C-alpha positions as CSV (number, residue, x, y, z in Angstrom):
1,M,50.6,-69.8,-199.2
2,C,48.0,-67.6,-200.8
3,R,44.4,-68.2,-199.9
4,M,41.9,-69.0,-202.6
5,A,39.5,-66.2,-203.5
6,V,35.9,-67.2,-203.1
7,P,33.0,-65.5,-205.0
8,E,30.6,-63.6,-202.8
9,M,27.6,-64.6,-204.9
10,I,27.0,-67.7,-207.0
11,R,23.9,-67.8,-209.2
12,V,22.9,-71.4,-209.7
13,V,20.8,-72.4,-212.8
14,S,18.7,-75.6,-213.0
15,R,15.6,-77.1,-214.4
16,D,12.5,-75.9,-212.5
17,S,11.1,-79.3,-211.6
18,P,10.7,-80.1,-207.9
19,M,13.5,-82.7,-208.1
20,A,15.9,-80.4,-209.9
21,L,15.3,-77.7,-207.3
22,A,15.9,-80.2,-204.5
23,Q,19.2,-81.0,-206.1
24,V,20.1,-77.3,-206.2
25,E,19.3,-77.1,-202.5
26,R,21.8,-79.9,-201.8
27,V,24.5,-78.0,-203.7
28,R,23.6,-74.8,-201.9
29,A,23.9,-76.6,-198.5
30,E,27.2,-78.1,-199.4
31,L,28.6,-74.7,-200.5
32,A,27.3,-73.1,-197.4
33,A,28.9,-75.7,-195.2
34,L,32.3,-75.2,-196.9
35,Y,32.1,-71.5,-197.4
36,P,29.8,-69.9,-194.8
37,G,30.2,-66.4,-196.3
38,V,29.0,-67.3,-199.9
39,R,25.5,-66.3,-200.9
40,T,23.7,-68.3,-203.6
41,E,20.7,-67.5,-205.8
42,V,18.6,-69.9,-207.8
43,V,17.9,-69.3,-211.5
44,P,15.2,-71.8,-212.5
45,V,14.5,-72.4,-216.2
46,K,11.9,-74.6,-217.9
47,T,13.6,-76.9,-220.5
48,T,12.3,-78.3,-223.7
49,G,12.4,-81.7,-222.1
50,D,10.1,-80.7,-219.3
51,K,7.6,-79.0,-221.6
52,W,7.6,-81.8,-224.2
53,L,5.8,-85.0,-223.1
54,G,6.3,-87.0,-226.3
55,E,9.2,-89.0,-227.5
56,L,12.6,-87.4,-226.6
57,A,14.1,-88.3,-229.9
58,K,11.8,-85.8,-231.6
59,V,13.3,-82.9,-229.5
60,E,17.0,-83.5,-229.6
61,G,17.0,-86.5,-227.2
62,K,18.5,-86.0,-223.7
63,G,19.9,-82.6,-224.8
64,A,16.3,-81.3,-224.4
65,F,16.9,-81.3,-220.6
66,T,20.1,-79.3,-220.8
67,K,19.9,-76.8,-223.7
68,E,18.2,-74.0,-221.8
69,V,20.4,-74.5,-218.8
70,D,23.5,-74.3,-220.9
71,A,22.2,-71.2,-222.6
72,A,21.7,-69.4,-219.3
73,L,25.2,-70.3,-218.3
74,L,26.8,-69.2,-221.5
75,A,24.8,-65.9,-221.6
76,G,26.1,-65.0,-218.2
77,E,22.7,-65.2,-216.6
78,A,24.0,-67.7,-214.1
79,D,27.4,-68.9,-212.9
80,L,26.9,-72.6,-212.0
81,A,24.6,-75.2,-213.5
82,V,23.4,-78.3,-211.7
83,H,22.7,-81.4,-213.9
84,C,21.7,-85.0,-213.4
85,L,24.6,-86.5,-215.2
86,K,22.4,-89.1,-216.8
87,D,20.6,-86.3,-218.7
88,V,23.8,-84.8,-220.1
89,P,24.5,-86.2,-223.6
90,A,27.8,-88.1,-223.8
91,D,27.8,-88.7,-227.6
92,R,28.9,-85.1,-228.1
93,P,31.2,-82.7,-226.1
94,L,29.9,-80.2,-223.6
95,P,29.0,-76.8,-225.1
96,P,32.2,-75.0,-226.0
97,G,33.3,-72.6,-223.2
98,T,31.9,-74.8,-220.4
99,T,33.4,-77.6,-218.3
100,F,32.4,-79.9,-215.4
101,A,33.9,-78.4,-212.2
102,A,32.8,-81.3,-209.9
103,F,30.8,-84.5,-209.5
104,L,29.1,-84.8,-206.1
105,K,29.3,-88.0,-204.1
106,R,27.2,-90.5,-206.0
107,D,23.7,-91.4,-204.7
108,D,21.9,-94.7,-205.1
109,I,22.2,-96.0,-208.7
110,R,19.2,-98.4,-208.5
111,D,15.7,-98.3,-209.9
112,A,12.6,-98.7,-207.7
113,L,9.2,-100.2,-208.4
114,V,6.3,-98.1,-207.2
115,H,3.1,-100.1,-206.8
116,P,0.1,-98.8,-204.9
117,G,-0.5,-102.3,-203.5
118,G,3.1,-102.9,-202.4
119,L,3.7,-105.8,-204.8
120,T,7.2,-106.7,-206.0
121,L,8.1,-106.9,-209.7
122,D,7.9,-110.7,-209.7
123,E,4.4,-110.6,-208.0
124,L,2.8,-108.3,-210.7
125,P,0.1,-110.2,-212.6
126,P,0.1,-110.5,-216.4
127,G,-1.0,-107.3,-218.2
128,T,0.1,-105.0,-215.4
129,R,0.8,-101.6,-217.0
130,I,4.2,-100.2,-216.1
131,G,4.6,-96.5,-216.6
132,T,7.9,-95.8,-218.2
133,S,9.3,-94.2,-221.4
134,A,12.9,-95.3,-220.8
135,V,14.1,-97.6,-223.6
136,R,16.6,-99.1,-221.2
137,R,13.9,-100.2,-218.8
138,I,11.5,-101.3,-221.5
139,A,14.2,-103.6,-223.1
140,Q,15.1,-105.2,-219.8
141,L,11.5,-105.7,-218.7
142,A,10.7,-107.3,-222.1
143,A,13.5,-109.8,-221.5
144,T,12.7,-110.7,-217.9
145,H,9.0,-109.9,-217.5
146,P,7.4,-110.2,-221.0
147,H,3.9,-110.6,-219.4
148,L,4.0,-107.0,-218.2
149,T,3.0,-104.1,-220.5
150,C,4.9,-100.8,-220.7
151,V,2.9,-97.6,-221.3
152,P,4.6,-94.3,-222.2
153,F,5.1,-92.1,-219.2
154,R,7.0,-88.8,-219.3
155,G,7.2,-85.9,-216.9
156,N,9.1,-85.2,-213.7
157,A,8.8,-87.7,-210.8
158,N,6.1,-85.8,-209.0
159,R,4.0,-85.6,-212.2
160,R,4.5,-89.4,-212.8
161,L,3.3,-90.2,-209.3
162,E,0.2,-88.0,-209.9
163,K,-0.5,-89.9,-213.1
164,L,-0.1,-93.2,-211.3
165,A,-2.6,-92.1,-208.7
166,A,-5.0,-91.1,-211.5
167,G,-4.9,-94.6,-212.8
168,E,-2.9,-94.0,-216.0
169,A,-0.7,-97.0,-215.1
170,D,-0.7,-99.7,-212.5
171,A,2.9,-99.3,-211.4
172,L,6.0,-97.2,-212.1
173,L,9.7,-97.6,-212.4
174,L,11.6,-94.6,-211.0
175,A,15.1,-93.9,-209.8
176,V,15.7,-94.5,-206.1
177,S,17.8,-91.4,-205.9
178,G,15.1,-89.3,-207.5
179,L,12.5,-90.5,-205.0
180,E,14.8,-89.8,-202.1
181,R,15.6,-86.3,-203.4
182,I,11.9,-85.3,-203.4
183,G,11.2,-87.1,-200.1
184,R,9.0,-89.8,-201.6
185,Q,11.0,-92.9,-200.7
186,D,7.8,-94.1,-198.8
187,M,6.3,-94.9,-202.3
188,I,8.9,-97.6,-203.0
189,S,7.5,-101.1,-203.2
190,E,10.8,-102.8,-204.1
191,V,14.4,-101.6,-204.8
192,L,15.6,-103.5,-207.9
193,P,19.3,-104.6,-207.8
194,P,21.4,-103.8,-210.9
195,E,21.3,-107.5,-211.9
196,T,17.5,-107.1,-212.4
197,M,17.5,-103.6,-213.8
198,M,20.8,-102.1,-215.0
199,P,21.0,-98.4,-214.4
200,P,21.6,-95.6,-217.0
201,I,25.0,-94.2,-217.5
202,G,25.6,-91.5,-214.9
203,A,22.8,-92.7,-212.6
204,G,22.8,-91.0,-209.2
205,I,25.4,-88.4,-210.1
206,L,25.0,-84.6,-209.8
207,A,27.3,-82.7,-212.1
208,L,28.3,-79.1,-211.6
209,Q,29.1,-77.1,-214.8
210,C,30.8,-73.7,-215.1
211,R,32.2,-71.5,-217.8
212,E,35.8,-72.4,-218.6
213,G,37.1,-69.0,-217.9
214,D,35.7,-68.7,-214.3
215,T,38.8,-70.2,-212.7
216,E,38.0,-68.7,-209.3
217,L,34.5,-70.3,-209.3
218,I,35.8,-73.6,-210.7
219,E,38.4,-73.8,-207.9
220,T,35.7,-73.0,-205.3
221,V,33.2,-75.6,-206.6
222,S,35.7,-78.3,-207.2
223,A,36.0,-78.7,-203.4
224,L,32.5,-80.3,-203.5
225,G,33.7,-83.1,-205.8
226,D,34.1,-86.7,-204.9
227,A,37.2,-88.5,-206.3
228,D,35.6,-91.9,-206.7
229,T,32.5,-90.5,-208.4
230,Y,34.8,-88.6,-210.7
231,R,36.5,-91.8,-211.8
232,A,33.2,-93.6,-212.2
233,A,31.7,-90.8,-214.2
234,T,34.7,-90.5,-216.5
235,A,34.7,-94.2,-217.3
236,E,30.9,-94.3,-217.9
237,R,30.8,-91.2,-220.1
238,M,33.8,-92.2,-222.2
239,F,32.1,-95.6,-222.7
240,L,29.0,-93.9,-224.0
241,H,30.9,-91.5,-226.1
242,V,32.8,-94.3,-227.9
243,L,29.6,-96.2,-228.5
244,Q,27.9,-93.0,-229.8
245,G,24.6,-94.1,-228.2
246,H,21.6,-91.9,-228.7
247,C,18.4,-91.5,-226.6
248,N,16.7,-94.4,-228.2
249,S,19.7,-96.8,-227.6
250,P,19.0,-99.3,-224.8
251,I,22.4,-98.9,-223.1
252,A,23.0,-99.4,-219.4
253,G,26.0,-99.7,-217.1
254,Y,27.8,-98.5,-214.1
255,A,31.4,-98.1,-212.8
256,Q,32.3,-98.6,-209.2
257,V,35.4,-98.3,-207.0
258,D,35.8,-101.2,-204.5
259,R,37.3,-100.9,-201.0
260,S,40.8,-101.4,-202.3
261,G,40.4,-98.5,-204.8
262,E,40.0,-100.7,-207.9
263,L,37.7,-99.3,-210.6
264,S,35.5,-101.6,-212.7
265,L,32.9,-101.0,-215.3
266,R,30.0,-103.2,-216.1
267,A,27.9,-102.4,-219.2
268,C,25.2,-103.8,-221.5
269,V,23.7,-103.0,-224.9
270,F,20.2,-104.4,-225.7
271,T,17.9,-104.6,-228.6
272,P,14.7,-102.7,-227.9
273,D,12.7,-106.0,-227.6
274,G,15.3,-107.2,-225.0
275,K,15.9,-110.4,-227.0
276,T,19.6,-109.7,-227.5
277,R,21.8,-108.5,-224.7
278,L,25.5,-107.8,-225.0
279,N,27.5,-107.8,-221.8
280,A,31.0,-106.6,-220.8
281,H,32.7,-106.2,-217.5
282,E,36.3,-105.1,-217.0
283,W,38.6,-103.9,-214.2
284,A,40.8,-100.9,-214.8
285,G,44.0,-102.3,-213.4
286,R,46.7,-99.9,-214.6
287,L,44.3,-98.2,-217.0
288,D,42.9,-94.7,-216.3
289,A,39.2,-94.3,-216.1
290,A,38.7,-93.0,-219.6
291,T,40.7,-95.8,-221.1
292,L,38.6,-98.3,-219.1
293,G,35.5,-96.8,-220.6
294,T,37.0,-97.1,-224.1
295,S,38.0,-100.7,-223.5
296,V,34.5,-101.8,-222.4
297,A,32.9,-100.0,-225.3
298,V,35.3,-101.7,-227.7
299,A,34.5,-105.1,-226.1
300,L,30.8,-104.5,-226.9
301,L,31.5,-103.2,-230.4
302,R,33.3,-106.5,-231.1
303,Q,30.1,-108.3,-230.0
304,G,28.0,-106.3,-232.5
305,A,26.9,-103.2,-230.5
306,R,27.3,-100.9,-233.5
307,E,24.8,-102.9,-235.6
308,I,22.3,-102.8,-232.7
309,I,22.6,-99.1,-232.1
310,D,22.6,-98.1,-235.7
311,G,19.6,-100.3,-236.4
312,I,17.4,-98.3,-234.0
313,P,15.6,-95.3,-235.4
314,H,16.2,-92.0,-233.7
């Protein structure tokens, strides 16, 4: 049996935010544990999404967080890209010539409330300013906590925490996994269950992207992948692809594999004001992950998801 050749050096490209660089360190550590002889080098880039603090829809939506990273990979300036999967657009294919080599074991999918006084979401008084620009969060809060006020909040997690400390909002909603990655889980006042705040598609998943022709590297990196996360990610991204949701579409959902190995996908589409919520939940059974994603999307389209999504400007 011939032994797989492992590259001596892997250049890893990522956004240059503290959280993104922390994610790269996880990948480097997992590579070092599997392949002690491999050296890695970080290639940080500043993306349009990090530089632009206005509405994402005005700068290509979520693609604003990946365009420069993709460009570095395609130009040969790096060999491996690390992405938060939730930031990689699913309404269009990956850039030609690139592929996902692995999805790391999924982190926490839930959102957290950060309140300096330690209050829970239900304890917040009327008029409390919640810092978030996520249409998914805004729609769900409008439905369940209409007495709270959402104020636009962009920037990486560290920057948002600074803005909260400066009094630009009274509380924040942030991803639990993000706070854990930057070592700020001490800031969490309450972890919100998915029933309260449905996560974005791809929540808590780190994706590793390579050039299609780099078969040696793809084989090396694929060993870091988690099979259950791969199935969940495939179902979720196919769901979003079929819906053709854009960055202003309040769409949420998550797939999970239970102890018996059964895959299910639960998903929602909201109107921006939260007054209409379409729900679907299906088990894969004999279906593969991509077919499950398609089936759940079709279930929501039958309920009127297309009219809701197309009715939102972007």
